[in-house]
N, C-alpha and C positions, 0 to 999 in steps of 0.2 A: 218712235213712241210719241204719243200725244196725250194731252190732257183735254178731256171733254171734246175729243175729235179735232182739236186745234194743234197743228204742228208746233213744236217748241220754238222754232225761230220766229214764228209769227207773233208770239207773245212779246217780243222785244222790238219789233219793227213798228215804228209809228210814223205817220205822215208829218211833214214839217209844220203844218198848221197846229196839230195836236201838241207837238213838242214846244212850239213857241207859245201857245196858249197856256200850257202847263208852267212854262217859265214865267210868264207874266203873272199868273195867279200866285205862284210861289213868291215872286218878288213882292207883291202886295201883301200877302199873308205874313211874310217875314217882317215887313215894315210895320205891320199892325201888332204882331205878337212879340217882337223883339225890340225893345227900346234902343238897343245899341246898334241896330241894323241901319246902315246909311246907304242910300242909293240916290245920288244927285241926278242921275239921268235915267229915269224909269224907262224911257224909250230905248235905252241901250240894251235891254234884254234880248233884242234880236241878235246882237253880237255876242251875247252871253257875258257873264261875269268872269273876269280873269282872276285866277288864284294860282299861286305857286304850289308846286308839289315838292315834298321833302323826302330825302333819304337820310336817315341817321344811322351811323354805324359806330361800333366800338372797336378800338385796337388795344394792344397792350399798353400803349403810351397815352392814349386819349380818346377823344370822340371826334367824328367827322360828320358835318352836316352839309349836304348838297341840296341846293334849292334851284329849281328850274325857273328862270326869269327871262324867257326868250323875248327879244324885241324891247328890252328895258335897258337903258344906259346905266352904268354903275353909279353915275351921279344922281340918278333918280331912285336909288335903292337906299333905304334907311335900315340899319341893323343896330339894335340896342338890347341891353340886358338890364332888367330891373327885378329885384327880389328873386333871382334865380330863374326868371322867365326870359327866354330869347324871343325877340320879336323881329320879324323881317317884313318890311312894308314898302310900298311904292306905288307907282301907277304906270300902266301900259296904255299909251295913247292910241286912239283910233284914227286912222287916216280916212277922213270923211270926204276928201276931194275926189269927185267923180266927174271926168270931163266928157266922156263919149258914151253916155248911156246910163242904164240903171243896173243896180246890183241884182243878180238873180240868186246868188247863194252867199250867205254870210255865215261863216263857221268860225272864223278867228275871234277869240274873245279878247276883251280889253276892259280897262277900268282900274280903279284903285284896288289894291290887295293888301292884306295883312295876315300873317300867320304867326302864331305864338306857340311855343312848346316849353315845357318845364325842363330845365337842364338837370342831368343827374347831379347828386350831391357832391361827387368828387370831380366834376368838371370845373376847371380853373378859369373863371371869367377874366382874370387878370393876365392870363397867358393864352391868347387866342390870336390866330392869324386868319386874315380874310383875303380872298382873291376872287376875281370874276373873269371868266373866259368863255366865249361862245355861248352866252346866255345861261351859264351855270355858275351860281354863287357857291363858293366853298369856304366853310369855316372849320378850322381845326383847333380844338380845345385840348390843352394838356390836362392830364389827370393830376389831382393833388391828393396827398395822403389824407385819409379820413381822420377826423378828430377823435378825441377821447370819447369814450362811451360807445364807440362803434365796435361791434363784435360780429364776425361772420359765423353763422351757425351751419354746420354741415348736416346735410340730410342723410338719414339712415336708409 
């Protein structure tokens, strides 16, 4: 099947120049339109911006957050909670040393990252364990009983 005579796959295939140009343009637009956007190394767009990906799941006893932080040492990861918002931040460094030639493909991303999510009301920020293994940060929050004024409403 095609749209306007173009196969579906060709809609998503872009040459590297177009991809890099789009990234550069987006980087500059973000810096203009978003006052909180920080990019100390604009030329770093060729390596792309690194950002961690999260999985959040709920169990009977609590909540589990997994964050992918490959290539980042645990000493370089900051995890904190403020006003019910969990923030994971850090920096993945770029190995810029090239001894025998030029880079022909740069796909690995690097740079500073920060991800924030609002914790559920019953996640106990005082009872959390954190560990990191093989580039995956794991946070386990115990559930706390919901306070007065909370009432669960059953759907009919």
